[in-house]
PyMOL Python script that loads the backbone (N, CA, C, O; Angstrom):
from pymol import cmd

cmd.read_pdbstr("""\
ATOM      1  N   MET A   1      24.111  60.191   9.922  1.00  0.00           N
ATOM      2  CA  MET A   1      23.552  59.633  11.134  1.00  0.00           C
ATOM      3  C   MET A   1      22.279  60.369  11.529  1.00  0.00           C
ATOM      4  O   MET A   1      21.264  59.745  11.837  1.00  0.00           O
ATOM      5  N   PHE A   2      22.337  61.736  11.518  1.00  0.00           N
ATOM      6  CA  PHE A   2      21.169  62.520  11.884  1.00  0.00           C
ATOM      7  C   PHE A   2      20.037  62.365  10.872  1.00  0.00           C
ATOM      8  O   PHE A   2      18.862  62.468  11.223  1.00  0.00           O
ATOM      9  N   LYS A   3      20.406  62.113   9.598  1.00  0.00           N
ATOM     10  CA  LYS A   3      19.389  61.915   8.569  1.00  0.00           C
ATOM     11  C   LYS A   3      18.588  60.646   8.853  1.00  0.00           C
ATOM     12  O   LYS A   3      17.367  60.637   8.696  1.00  0.00           O
ATOM     13  N   LYS A   4      19.257  59.592   9.264  1.00  0.00           N
ATOM     14  CA  LYS A   4      18.572  58.332   9.563  1.00  0.00           C
ATOM     15  C   LYS A   4      17.624  58.488  10.754  1.00  0.00           C
ATOM     16  O   LYS A   4      16.503  57.980  10.726  1.00  0.00           O
ATOM     17  N   ILE A   5      18.064  59.175  11.779  1.00  0.00           N
ATOM     18  CA  ILE A   5      17.218  59.398  12.950  1.00  0.00           C
ATOM     19  C   ILE A   5      16.021  60.271  12.570  1.00  0.00           C
ATOM     20  O   ILE A   5      14.902  60.020  13.017  1.00  0.00           O
ATOM     21  N   LYS A   6      16.253  61.279  11.760  1.00  0.00           N
ATOM     22  CA  LYS A   6      15.172  62.154  11.312  1.00  0.00           C
ATOM     23  C   LYS A   6      14.172  61.377  10.466  1.00  0.00           C
ATOM     24  O   LYS A   6      12.964  61.575  10.600  1.00  0.00           O
ATOM     25  N   ASN A   7      14.660  60.495   9.598  1.00  0.00           N
ATOM     26  CA  ASN A   7      13.773  59.680   8.773  1.00  0.00           C
ATOM     27  C   ASN A   7      12.954  58.719   9.634  1.00  0.00           C
ATOM     28  O   ASN A   7      11.784  58.481   9.335  1.00  0.00           O
ATOM     29  N   LEU A   8      13.536  58.169  10.685  1.00  0.00           N
ATOM     30  CA  LEU A   8      12.783  57.275  11.567  1.00  0.00           C
ATOM     31  C   LEU A   8      11.674  58.026  12.295  1.00  0.00           C
ATOM     32  O   LEU A   8      10.583  57.490  12.490  1.00  0.00           O
ATOM     33  N   CYS A   9      11.948  59.255  12.694  1.00  0.00           N
ATOM     34  CA  CYS A   9      10.942  60.059  13.392  1.00  0.00           C
ATOM     35  C   CYS A   9       9.806  60.462  12.464  1.00  0.00           C
ATOM     36  O   CYS A   9       8.669  60.601  12.916  1.00  0.00           O
ATOM     37  N   ASN A  10      10.078  60.651  11.202  1.00  0.00           N
ATOM     38  CA  ASN A  10       9.064  61.081  10.239  1.00  0.00           C
ATOM     39  C   ASN A  10       8.338  59.915   9.579  1.00  0.00           C
ATOM     40  O   ASN A  10       7.393  60.142   8.824  1.00  0.00           O
ATOM     41  N   ASN A  11       8.742  58.693   9.834  1.00  0.00           N
ATOM     42  CA  ASN A  11       8.119  57.523   9.227  1.00  0.00           C
ATOM     43  C   ASN A  11       6.761  57.279   9.882  1.00  0.00           C
ATOM     44  O   ASN A  11       6.686  56.992  11.077  1.00  0.00           O
ATOM     45  N   GLU A  12       5.686  57.395   9.093  1.00  0.00           N
ATOM     46  CA  GLU A  12       4.331  57.240   9.613  1.00  0.00           C
ATOM     47  C   GLU A  12       3.605  56.078   8.942  1.00  0.00           C
ATOM     48  O   GLU A  12       2.377  56.100   8.853  1.00  0.00           O
ATOM     49  N   SER A  13       4.314  55.084   8.476  1.00  0.00           N
ATOM     50  CA  SER A  13       3.685  54.010   7.705  1.00  0.00           C
ATOM     51  C   SER A  13       2.765  53.132   8.552  1.00  0.00           C
ATOM     52  O   SER A  13       1.762  52.642   8.035  1.00  0.00           O
ATOM     53  N   GLY A  14       3.065  52.915   9.825  1.00  0.00           N
ATOM     54  CA  GLY A  14       2.235  52.062  10.663  1.00  0.00           C
ATOM     55  C   GLY A  14       1.291  52.829  11.568  1.00  0.00           C
ATOM     56  O   GLY A  14       0.640  52.239  12.430  1.00  0.00           O
ATOM     57  N   GLN A  15       1.211  54.112  11.385  1.00  0.00           N
ATOM     58  CA  GLN A  15       0.419  54.951  12.282  1.00  0.00           C
ATOM     59  C   GLN A  15      -1.074  54.662  12.157  1.00  0.00           C
ATOM     60  O   GLN A  15      -1.776  54.663  13.168  1.00  0.00           O
ATOM     61  N   GLY A  16      -1.579  54.416  10.956  1.00  0.00           N
ATOM     62  CA  GLY A  16      -3.000  54.191  10.755  1.00  0.00           C
ATOM     63  C   GLY A  16      -3.494  52.955  11.481  1.00  0.00           C
ATOM     64  O   GLY A  16      -4.564  52.981  12.089  1.00  0.00           O
ATOM     65  N   MET A  17      -2.739  51.886  11.429  1.00  0.00           N
ATOM     66  CA  MET A  17      -3.147  50.644  12.091  1.00  0.00           C
ATOM     67  C   MET A  17      -3.140  50.801  13.609  1.00  0.00           C
ATOM     68  O   MET A  17      -3.985  50.226  14.295  1.00  0.00           O
ATOM     69  N   VAL A  18      -2.212  51.561  14.125  1.00  0.00           N
ATOM     70  CA  VAL A  18      -2.166  51.802  15.566  1.00  0.00           C
ATOM     71  C   VAL A  18      -3.404  52.578  16.001  1.00  0.00           C
ATOM     72  O   VAL A  18      -3.986  52.290  17.047  1.00  0.00           O
ATOM     73  N   GLU A  19      -3.799  53.546  15.212  1.00  0.00           N
ATOM     74  CA  GLU A  19      -4.997  54.320  15.543  1.00  0.00           C
ATOM     75  C   GLU A  19      -6.237  53.440  15.531  1.00  0.00           C
ATOM     76  O   GLU A  19      -7.073  53.548  16.427  1.00  0.00           O
ATOM     77  N   TYR A  20      -6.373  52.571  14.533  1.00  0.00           N
ATOM     78  CA  TYR A  20      -7.504  51.645  14.494  1.00  0.00           C
ATOM     79  C   TYR A  20      -7.487  50.706  15.692  1.00  0.00           C
ATOM     80  O   TYR A  20      -8.536  50.410  16.265  1.00  0.00           O
ATOM     81  N   GLY A  21      -6.328  50.247  16.067  1.00  0.00           N
ATOM     82  CA  GLY A  21      -6.212  49.381  17.240  1.00  0.00           C
ATOM     83  C   GLY A  21      -6.637  50.084  18.518  1.00  0.00           C
ATOM     84  O   GLY A  21      -7.304  49.489  19.365  1.00  0.00           O
ATOM     85  N   LEU A  22      -6.258  51.341  18.661  1.00  0.00           N
ATOM     86  CA  LEU A  22      -6.662  52.108  19.847  1.00  0.00           C
ATOM     87  C   LEU A  22      -8.172  52.334  19.870  1.00  0.00           C
ATOM     88  O   LEU A  22      -8.796  52.265  20.928  1.00  0.00           O
ATOM     89  N   ILE A  23      -8.752  52.603  18.713  1.00  0.00           N
ATOM     90  CA  ILE A  23     -10.203  52.791  18.651  1.00  0.00           C
ATOM     91  C   ILE A  23     -10.925  51.509  19.030  1.00  0.00           C
ATOM     92  O   ILE A  23     -11.892  51.549  19.790  1.00  0.00           O
ATOM     93  N   ILE A  24     -10.474  50.377  18.517  1.00  0.00           N
ATOM     94  CA  ILE A  24     -11.096  49.092  18.840  1.00  0.00           C
ATOM     95  C   ILE A  24     -10.953  48.787  20.325  1.00  0.00           C
ATOM     96  O   ILE A  24     -11.891  48.289  20.947  1.00  0.00           O
ATOM     97  N   ALA A  25      -9.808  49.076  20.893  1.00  0.00           N
ATOM     98  CA  ALA A  25      -9.607  48.843  22.328  1.00  0.00           C
ATOM     99  C   ALA A  25     -10.532  49.731  23.155  1.00  0.00           C
ATOM    100  O   ALA A  25     -11.080  49.279  24.160  1.00  0.00           O
ATOM    101  N   LEU A  26     -10.714  50.972  22.753  1.00  0.00           N
ATOM    102  CA  LEU A  26     -11.602  51.883  23.469  1.00  0.00           C
ATOM    103  C   LEU A  26     -13.050  51.407  23.391  1.00  0.00           C
ATOM    104  O   LEU A  26     -13.768  51.448  24.390  1.00  0.00           O
ATOM    105  N   VAL A  27     -13.482  50.958  22.224  1.00  0.00           N
ATOM    106  CA  VAL A  27     -14.841  50.439  22.072  1.00  0.00           C
ATOM    107  C   VAL A  27     -15.036  49.203  22.940  1.00  0.00           C
ATOM    108  O   VAL A  27     -16.093  49.040  23.550  1.00  0.00           O
ATOM    109  N   ALA A  28     -14.040  48.337  23.004  1.00  0.00           N
ATOM    110  CA  ALA A  28     -14.145  47.132  23.831  1.00  0.00           C
ATOM    111  C   ALA A  28     -14.258  47.494  25.312  1.00  0.00           C
ATOM    112  O   ALA A  28     -15.050  46.894  26.038  1.00  0.00           O
ATOM    113  N   VAL A  29     -13.482  48.456  25.756  1.00  0.00           N
ATOM    114  CA  VAL A  29     -13.543  48.865  27.168  1.00  0.00           C
ATOM    115  C   VAL A  29     -14.912  49.457  27.492  1.00  0.00           C
ATOM    116  O   VAL A  29     -15.481  49.158  28.543  1.00  0.00           O
ATOM    117  N   VAL A  30     -15.446  50.293  26.603  1.00  0.00           N
ATOM    118  CA  VAL A  30     -16.766  50.887  26.821  1.00  0.00           C
ATOM    119  C   VAL A  30     -17.835  49.804  26.863  1.00  0.00           C
ATOM    120  O   VAL A  30     -18.737  49.862  27.699  1.00  0.00           O
ATOM    121  N   ALA A  31     -17.750  48.821  25.978  1.00  0.00           N
ATOM    122  CA  ALA A  31     -18.731  47.735  25.960  1.00  0.00           C
ATOM    123  C   ALA A  31     -18.666  46.912  27.238  1.00  0.00           C
ATOM    124  O   ALA A  31     -19.706  46.534  27.777  1.00  0.00           O
ATOM    125  N   ILE A  32     -17.484  46.632  27.725  1.00  0.00           N
ATOM    126  CA  ILE A  32     -17.328  45.848  28.960  1.00  0.00           C
ATOM    127  C   ILE A  32     -17.889  46.611  30.151  1.00  0.00           C
ATOM    128  O   ILE A  32     -18.582  46.031  30.987  1.00  0.00           O
ATOM    129  N   VAL A  33     -17.599  47.900  30.236  1.00  0.00           N
ATOM    130  CA  VAL A  33     -18.115  48.711  31.343  1.00  0.00           C
ATOM    131  C   VAL A  33     -19.638  48.791  31.277  1.00  0.00           C
ATOM    132  O   VAL A  33     -20.305  48.685  32.307  1.00  0.00           O
ATOM    133  N   ALA A  34     -20.198  48.976  30.079  1.00  0.00           N
ATOM    134  CA  ALA A  34     -21.657  49.051  29.933  1.00  0.00           C
ATOM    135  C   ALA A  34     -22.303  47.727  30.334  1.00  0.00           C
ATOM    136  O   ALA A  34     -23.326  47.725  31.019  1.00  0.00           O
ATOM    137  N   LEU A  35     -21.731  46.618  29.924  1.00  0.00           N
ATOM    138  CA  LEU A  35     -22.286  45.312  30.292  1.00  0.00           C
ATOM    139  C   LEU A  35     -22.158  45.055  31.787  1.00  0.00           C
ATOM    140  O   LEU A  35     -23.011  44.385  32.370  1.00  0.00           O
ATOM    141  N   ALA A  36     -21.125  45.565  32.407  1.00  0.00           N
ATOM    142  CA  ALA A  36     -20.965  45.384  33.849  1.00  0.00           C
ATOM    143  C   ALA A  36     -22.065  46.125  34.610  1.00  0.00           C
ATOM    144  O   ALA A  36     -22.582  45.618  35.606  1.00  0.00           O
ATOM    145  N   PHE A  37     -22.424  47.325  34.142  1.00  0.00           N
ATOM    146  CA  PHE A  37     -23.480  48.092  34.808  1.00  0.00           C
ATOM    147  C   PHE A  37     -24.865  47.493  34.543  1.00  0.00           C
ATOM    148  O   PHE A  37     -25.713  47.462  35.434  1.00  0.00           O
ATOM    149  N   VAL A  38     -25.085  47.022  33.324  1.00  0.00           N
ATOM    150  CA  VAL A  38     -26.398  46.526  32.933  1.00  0.00           C
ATOM    151  C   VAL A  38     -26.557  45.039  33.270  1.00  0.00           C
ATOM    152  O   VAL A  38     -27.679  44.548  33.399  1.00  0.00           O
ATOM    153  N   GLY A  39     -25.467  44.344  33.408  1.00  0.00           N
ATOM    154  CA  GLY A  39     -25.501  42.890  33.582  1.00  0.00           C
ATOM    155  C   GLY A  39     -26.300  42.419  34.777  1.00  0.00           C
ATOM    156  O   GLY A  39     -27.066  41.462  34.656  1.00  0.00           O
ATOM    157  N   ASP A  40     -26.151  43.053  35.923  1.00  0.00           N
ATOM    158  CA  ASP A  40     -26.875  42.616  37.119  1.00  0.00           C
ATOM    159  C   ASP A  40     -28.375  42.792  36.951  1.00  0.00           C
ATOM    160  O   ASP A  40     -29.148  41.918  37.343  1.00  0.00           O
ATOM    161  N   GLY A  41     -28.789  43.896  36.382  1.00  0.00           N
ATOM    162  CA  GLY A  41     -30.210  44.146  36.157  1.00  0.00           C
ATOM    163  C   GLY A  41     -30.808  43.153  35.183  1.00  0.00           C
ATOM    164  O   GLY A  41     -31.909  42.649  35.406  1.00  0.00           O
ATOM    165  N   LEU A  42     -30.092  42.865  34.099  1.00  0.00           N
ATOM    166  CA  LEU A  42     -30.592  41.898  33.124  1.00  0.00           C
ATOM    167  C   LEU A  42     -30.636  40.497  33.704  1.00  0.00           C
ATOM    168  O   LEU A  42     -31.546  39.726  33.397  1.00  0.00           O
ATOM    169  N   GLY A  43     -29.670  40.160  34.533  1.00  0.00           N
ATOM    170  CA  GLY A  43     -29.668  38.844  35.170  1.00  0.00           C
ATOM    171  C   GLY A  43     -30.889  38.655  36.047  1.00  0.00           C
ATOM    172  O   GLY A  43     -31.487  37.579  36.055  1.00  0.00           O
ATOM    173  N   GLY A  44     -31.266  39.686  36.784  1.00  0.00           N
ATOM    174  CA  GLY A  44     -32.458  39.614  37.626  1.00  0.00           C
ATOM    175  C   GLY A  44     -33.727  39.478  36.805  1.00  0.00           C
ATOM    176  O   GLY A  44     -34.627  38.722  37.170  1.00  0.00           O
ATOM    177  N   ILE A  45     -33.804  40.201  35.704  1.00  0.00           N
ATOM    178  CA  ILE A  45     -34.984  40.126  34.837  1.00  0.00           C
ATOM    179  C   ILE A  45     -35.119  38.727  34.256  1.00  0.00           C
ATOM    180  O   ILE A  45     -36.206  38.150  34.282  1.00  0.00           O
ATOM    181  N   PHE A  46     -34.035  38.175  33.734  1.00  0.00           N
ATOM    182  CA  PHE A  46     -34.099  36.847  33.132  1.00  0.00           C
ATOM    183  C   PHE A  46     -34.353  35.770  34.179  1.00  0.00           C
ATOM    184  O   PHE A  46     -35.019  34.777  33.884  1.00  0.00           O
ATOM    185  N   SER A  47     -33.850  35.939  35.368  1.00  0.00           N
ATOM    186  CA  SER A  47     -34.134  34.982  36.442  1.00  0.00           C
ATOM    187  C   SER A  47     -35.613  34.999  36.801  1.00  0.00           C
ATOM    188  O   SER A  47     -36.211  33.945  37.017  1.00  0.00           O
ATOM    189  N   GLY A  48     -36.210  36.193  36.866  1.00  0.00           N
ATOM    190  CA  GLY A  48     -37.645  36.300  37.140  1.00  0.00           C
ATOM    191  C   GLY A  48     -38.477  35.648  36.055  1.00  0.00           C
ATOM    192  O   GLY A  48     -39.454  34.960  36.349  1.00  0.00           O
ATOM    193  N   ILE A  49     -38.101  35.857  34.812  1.00  0.00           N
ATOM    194  CA  ILE A  49     -38.820  35.233  33.690  1.00  0.00           C
ATOM    195  C   ILE A  49     -38.684  33.719  33.755  1.00  0.00           C
ATOM    196  O   ILE A  49     -39.665  33.003  33.556  1.00  0.00           O
ATOM    197  N   ALA A  50     -37.491  33.225  34.029  1.00  0.00           N
ATOM    198  CA  ALA A  50     -37.277  31.777  34.111  1.00  0.00           C
ATOM    199  C   ALA A  50     -38.083  31.166  35.254  1.00  0.00           C
ATOM    200  O   ALA A  50     -38.620  30.067  35.113  1.00  0.00           O
ATOM    201  N   ASP A  51     -38.173  31.866  36.378  1.00  0.00           N
ATOM    202  CA  ASP A  51     -38.969  31.362  37.509  1.00  0.00           C
ATOM    203  C   ASP A  51     -40.447  31.286  37.138  1.00  0.00           C
ATOM    204  O   ASP A  51     -41.112  30.298  37.449  1.00  0.00           O
ATOM    205  N   LYS A  52     -40.958  32.304  36.486  1.00  0.00           N
ATOM    206  CA  LYS A  52     -42.365  32.307  36.092  1.00  0.00           C
ATOM    207  C   LYS A  52     -42.659  31.229  35.056  1.00  0.00           C
ATOM    208  O   LYS A  52     -43.698  30.572  35.116  1.00  0.00           O
ATOM    209  N   LEU A  53     -41.747  31.047  34.108  1.00  0.00           N
ATOM    210  CA  LEU A  53     -41.938  29.995  33.108  1.00  0.00           C
ATOM    211  C   LEU A  53     -41.845  28.617  33.744  1.00  0.00           C
ATOM    212  O   LEU A  53     -42.588  27.708  33.375  1.00  0.00           O
ATOM    213  N   GLY A  54     -40.948  28.463  34.680  1.00  0.00           N
ATOM    214  CA  GLY A  54     -40.792  27.167  35.354  1.00  0.00           C
ATOM    215  C   GLY A  54     -42.022  26.801  36.146  1.00  0.00           C
ATOM    216  O   GLY A  54     -42.372  25.625  36.238  1.00  0.00           O
ATOM    217  N   ASN A  55     -42.686  27.789  36.720  1.00  0.00           N
ATOM    218  CA  ASN A  55     -43.902  27.531  37.501  1.00  0.00           C
ATOM    219  C   ASN A  55     -45.106  27.278  36.619  1.00  0.00           C
ATOM    220  O   ASN A  55     -46.046  26.617  37.063  1.00  0.00           O
ATOM    221  N   SER A  56     -45.123  27.778  35.375  1.00  0.00           N
ATOM    222  CA  SER A  56     -46.306  27.644  34.523  1.00  0.00           C
ATOM    223  C   SER A  56     -46.300  26.378  33.699  1.00  0.00           C
ATOM    224  O   SER A  56     -47.346  25.990  33.178  1.00  0.00           O
ATOM    225  N   VAL A  57     -45.155  25.713  33.557  1.00  0.00           N
ATOM    226  CA  VAL A  57     -45.080  24.492  32.762  1.00  0.00           C
ATOM    227  C   VAL A  57     -45.488  23.314  33.644  1.00  0.00           C
ATOM    228  O   VAL A  57     -44.900  23.101  34.705  1.00  0.00           O
ATOM    229  N   PRO A  58     -46.504  22.539  33.206  1.00  0.00           N
ATOM    230  CA  PRO A  58     -46.920  21.388  34.025  1.00  0.00           C
ATOM    231  C   PRO A  58     -45.862  20.286  34.029  1.00  0.00           C
ATOM    232  O   PRO A  58     -45.208  20.035  33.017  1.00  0.00           O
ATOM    233  N   THR A  59     -45.709  19.656  35.143  1.00  0.00           N
ATOM    234  CA  THR A  59     -44.750  18.554  35.257  1.00  0.00           C
ATOM    235  C   THR A  59     -45.474  17.247  35.030  1.00  0.00           C
ATOM    236  O   THR A  59     -46.628  17.097  35.432  1.00  0.00           O
ATOM    237  N   THR A  60     -44.811  16.301  34.391  1.00  0.00           N
ATOM    238  CA  THR A  60     -45.422  14.991  34.136  1.00  0.00           C
ATOM    239  C   THR A  60     -44.740  13.916  34.898  1.00  0.00           C
ATOM    240  O   THR A  60     -45.125  12.751  34.801  1.00  0.00           O
TER     241      THR A  60
END
""", "prot")
cmd.dss("prot")
cmd.show_as("cartoon", "prot")
cmd.util.cbc("prot")
cmd.orient("prot")
């Protein structure tokens, strides 16, 4: 009985995939936080560009 429990504790076959999953989750969280901080500034820049382009195109 104790041998089976000891073998389960020492089994590391799925450990590598879990580590990769944690790394991917961490990268995703960092990307989301970075986009949240930068998103408002970029939205304002693109809105300004769109306004200037809209004013420079002649209407027919």
